[in-house]
C-alpha positions in Angstrom: 8.5 3.2 45.6 10.1 5.1 42.8 7.8 6.9 40.5 8.5 6.3 36.8 6.1 8.9 35.3 7.2 12.4 34.7 5.5 14.9 37.1 5.4 17.7 34.6 3.5 18.1 31.4 5.7 17.7 28.2 6.7 21.1 27.0 9.4 20.4 24.4 9.0 20.6 20.6 7.1 17.3 20.5 4.4 17.7 23.3 1.6 16.0 21.3 3.7 13.0 20.5 5.0 12.8 24.1 1.5 12.8 25.5 0.3 10.2 23.0 3.2 7.9 24.0 2.6 8.3 27.7 -1.1 7.5 27.2 -0.2 4.3 25.3 2.3 3.2 27.9 -0.2 3.7 30.7 -2.9 1.9 28.8 -0.5 -1.0 28.5 0.1 -0.9 32.3 3.9 -0.5 31.9 6.4 1.5 33.8 9.1 3.3 31.9 11.6 0.6 33.1 9.3 -2.3 32.0 8.7 -0.7 28.7 12.4 -0.1 28.1 13.1 -3.8 28.8 10.3 -4.9 26.6 11.4 -2.6 23.7 15.1 -3.3 24.2 15.9 0.4 24.6 17.3 2.4 27.4 15.2 4.0 30.1 16.8 7.3 29.2 15.5 7.0 25.6 12.0 6.4 27.0 12.2 9.4 29.2 13.4 11.7 26.4 10.6 10.5 24.1 8.0 11.1 26.8 9.4 14.5 27.8 8.9 15.9 24.3 12.4 17.2 24.1 13.4 15.1 21.1 11.7 12.9 18.5 12.5 9.2 18.8 14.1 7.7 15.7 11.7 5.6 13.5 13.3 2.4 14.9 12.9 3.4 18.5 9.4 4.6 17.9 8.4 1.3 16.3 9.9 -0.6 19.2 8.1 1.6 21.7 4.7 1.0 19.9 5.3 -2.7 19.7 6.0 -2.9 23.4 2.8 -1.1 24.2 0.9 -3.3 21.7 -0.5 -0.2 20.1 -3.3 -0.5 17.6 -2.8 0.4 14.0 -4.6 3.7 14.3 -2.5 4.6 17.4 0.7 3.7 15.5 -0.4 5.9 12.5 -1.1 8.8 14.8 2.2 8.4 16.6 4.1 8.6 13.3 2.0 11.5 12.1 2.7 13.4 15.4 6.4 12.8 15.0 6.3 14.1 11.4 4.4 17.2 12.4 6.7 17.9 15.3 9.8 17.6 13.0 8.1 19.9 10.4 7.4 22.5 13.0 10.8 22.2 14.6 12.6 22.7 11.2 10.4 25.7 10.3 11.1 25.5 6.6 7.6 24.8 5.3 6.2 28.5 5.4 9.3 29.8 3.6 8.8 27.5 0.7 5.5 29.2 -0.3 4.6 26.0 -2.2 1.4 26.0 -4.3 -1.2 23.2 -4.1 -0.7 20.4 -6.6 -3.5 21.6 -8.8 -1.9 25.1 -9.0 1.5 24.0 -10.2 2.3 26.1 -13.4 6.1 26.2 -13.5 9.1 23.9 -12.8 9.9 26.1 -9.8 6.3 25.5 -8.5 6.9 21.8 -8.8 10.2 22.0 -7.0 8.7 23.9 -4.1 5.7 21.5 -3.9 8.0 18.5 -3.8 10.2 20.1 -1.1 7.0 20.9 0.9 5.8 17.3 0.6 9.2 16.2 2.1 8.8 18.7 5.0 5.3 17.6 5.7 6.5 14.0 5.8 8.8 14.9 8.7 12.0 15.5 6.6 13.2 11.9 7.0 16.8 11.0 6.3 17.5 10.1 2.7 18.2 6.5 3.7 14.9 6.3 5.5 13.1 7.9 2.5 14.1 4.9 0.4 13.2 2.4 3.2 9.6 3.7 3.2 9.0 2.3 -0.3 10.7 -1.1 -0.4 8.4 -2.3 -3.2 9.7 0.3 -5.7 13.1 0.9 -7.2 15.3 2.8 -4.8 15.7 6.5 -5.2 19.3 7.5 -5.7 20.5 9.6 -2.7 21.9 12.3 -4.9 18.6 12.6 -6.7 16.7 12.8 -3.4 19.1 15.4 -2.1 18.6 17.6 -5.2 14.8 17.3 -4.9 14.6 18.2 -1.2 17.0 21.1 -1.6 15.3 22.4 -4.8 18.4 21.8 -6.9 16.6 19.7 -9.5 13.6 17.5 -10.3 13.3 13.7 -10.5 15.0 12.2 -13.5 11.9 10.2 -14.5 8.3 9.8 -13.8 9.0 6.6 -11.9 11.4 8.5 -9.5 8.7 11.1 -9.0 6.2 8.5 -8.0 8.7 6.8 -5.7 9.5 10.2 -4.0 5.8 11.1 -3.5 4.9 7.6 -2.2 7.7 7.8 0.4 6.4 11.2 1.5 2.9 9.8 2.0 1.2 11.7 -0.9 -2.1 10.2 -1.9 -2.5 8.6 -5.3 -5.1 11.3 -6.3 -2.5 14.1 -5.6 0.2 12.1 -7.2 -1.7 12.3 -10.5 -1.6 16.1 -10.3 2.1 16.1 -9.7 2.6 13.6 -12.6 0.5 15.7 -15.0 2.6 18.8 -14.2 5.9 16.9 -14.6 4.8 15.5 -18.0 3.9 19.0 -19.2 7.3 20.3 -18.4 9.0 17.3 -20.0 6.9 17.8 -23.2 8.0 21.5 -23.4 11.7 20.5 -23.1 11.1 17.7 -25.7 11.9 15.0 -23.2 10.1 11.7 -23.6 8.4 10.6 -20.4 8.2 6.9 -19.8 5.1 6.0 -17.8 5.7 4.7 -14.3 5.0 0.9 -14.2 1.8 0.1 -12.1 2.5 -1.3 -8.7 2.6 -5.0 -8.4 -0.7 -6.7 -7.6 0.8 -8.5 -4.6 0.9 -5.2 -2.6 -2.9 -4.9 -2.7 -3.8 -8.5 -2.0 -3.2 -8.9 1.8 -6.0 -11.4 2.0 -4.2 -13.8 -0.3 -1.5 -16.2 0.9 2.1 -15.5 -0.2 2.0 -18.6 -2.5 -0.9 -17.2 -4.5 0.4 -13.6 -4.5 3.6 -14.9 -6.2 1.4 -16.7 -8.7 -0.6 -13.6 -9.5 2.6 -11.6 -10.0 3.8 -14.1 -12.6 0.6 -13.7 -14.7 -0.2 -11.0 -17.2 -2.9 -8.5 -16.6 -5.3 -10.3 -19.0 -4.8 -13.6 -17.2 -5.3 -12.0 -13.8 -8.5 -10.3 -15.0 -9.9 -13.6 -16.4 -9.0 -15.6 -13.3 -10.7 -13.1 -11.0 -13.7 -12.7 -13.2 -14.3 -16.5 -13.4 -13.3 -17.4 -9.8 -15.0 -14.5 -8.0 -18.2 -15.0 -9.9 -18.6 -18.6 -9.0 -17.5 -18.2 -5.4 -20.0 -15.4 -4.8 -22.7 -17.4 -6.6 -22.1 -20.4 -4.4 -22.3 -18.1 -1.3 -25.6 -16.6 -2.5 -27.1 -20.0 -3.2 -25.9 -21.5 0.1 -26.6 -18.7 2.5 -29.1 -16.6 0.7 -26.8 -13.6 1.0 -27.1 -10.5 -1.0 -24.7 -9.5 -3.7 -21.8 -7.2 -2.6 -22.5 -3.5 -2.8 -22.0 -2.0 -6.3 -22.5 -5.3 -8.1 -25.2 -5.3 -10.7 -27.5 -8.3 -10.4 -28.3 -8.5 -14.1 -24.7 -8.4 -15.3 -23.6 -10.8 -12.5 -26.3 -13.3 -13.5 -24.9 -13.2 -17.0 -21.5 -14.3 -15.6 -23.1 -17.2 -13.9 -24.7 -18.4 -17.1 -21.6 -17.9 -19.2 -20.1 -21.1 -20.4 -16.5 -21.5 -21.5 -17.2 -20.6 -25.1 -18.7 -17.3 -24.0 -15.7 -16.7 -21.8 -13.5 -17.2 -24.8 -15.6 -14.5 -26.6 -15.4 -12.0 -23.7 -11.7 -12.6 -23.0 -10.3 -14.1 -26.2 -6.6 -14.0 -25.1 -6.8 -14.6 -21.3 -9.5 -17.2 -21.3 -8.0 -19.1 -24.2 -4.7 -19.4 -22.4 -6.3 -20.6 -19.3 -8.4 -23.2 -21.1 -5.4 -24.4 -23.0 -3.6 -25.0 -19.7 -6.6 -26.9 -18.3 -7.4 -28.9 -21.5 -4.4 -30.0 -23.6 -4.4 -29.3 -27.3 -6.4 -31.8 -29.3 -9.1 -32.2 -26.7 -12.6 -31.3 -27.7 -13.6 -28.0 -26.3 -17.1 -29.2 -25.3 -15.9 -32.5 -23.9 -15.3 -31.0 -20.5 -16.2 -34.0 -18.4 -16.1 -37.7 -19.1 -19.2 -39.5 -20.2 -21.1 -41.2 -17.4 -20.4 -44.9 -17.2 -23.1 -47.2 -18.8 -25.5 -48.9 -16.3 -24.4 -52.4 -15.2 -25.8 -55.2 -17.3 -28.5 -57.3 -15.5 -27.3 -60.5 -13.9 -29.2 -63.5 -15.3 -31.0 -65.5 -12.8 -30.2 -69.2 -12.3 -32.6 -71.6 -13.8 
């Protein structure tokens, strides 16, 4: 019987990634040949990935992980190990001498910090960099090239956020980059247009696509009103039916006020959003307080025969 596992420990530039991939394949009880067939890649590609001699491309890595039925944490770790291996192999990060985001004082500091973020992200190709953020406007390849080679800064705050998001920078650190970028633009007299907030649909995975599209079509006021009214009554019904406690961080006093609020009070709290919602529900001309039809009168008694 031919052995499919390498006899030696991976010793290439990606040993940690190779060991992680071998462990996932063995946990899935797959040979290299079986995994190659399941992932629609060659066995040689599997062998190179598990030897640590080269980093698999993002497409190959995704196919490998799907064939192993890897969990979400294992997938995240595999991509992180690949990025770390590429960063170490390139060896550019120490030479950048980039400051932390909170210590950016000059435009050169910002350029070095952006180039360092790119290196820590595994230095993906410029095409892959745009594919990592499909929900944002694409970053022009020439702009991305200038940023990663420290030849220039993003042309707008929106491009800055796109670049940082593609490099996996957290929102908290993105704010520090954005503050520094805005300071430099103010010194040069350049007007900075705030980056538009991300669409709500990218943070509502629990909602069906039909309702995600509906929320995207509403204004911020309408979304806030709909959530305030709908969530309050759904949670209230759950509390009444199951005796469950309120979710953590929800104040019982203020929540009880929501439950007792009628539509007139909602109009006071949300004069714009609630008014629009009520106008859609009740056509113009209808009385605001006539929310339900009057109950039918009791049936007249039937006279008895003489």
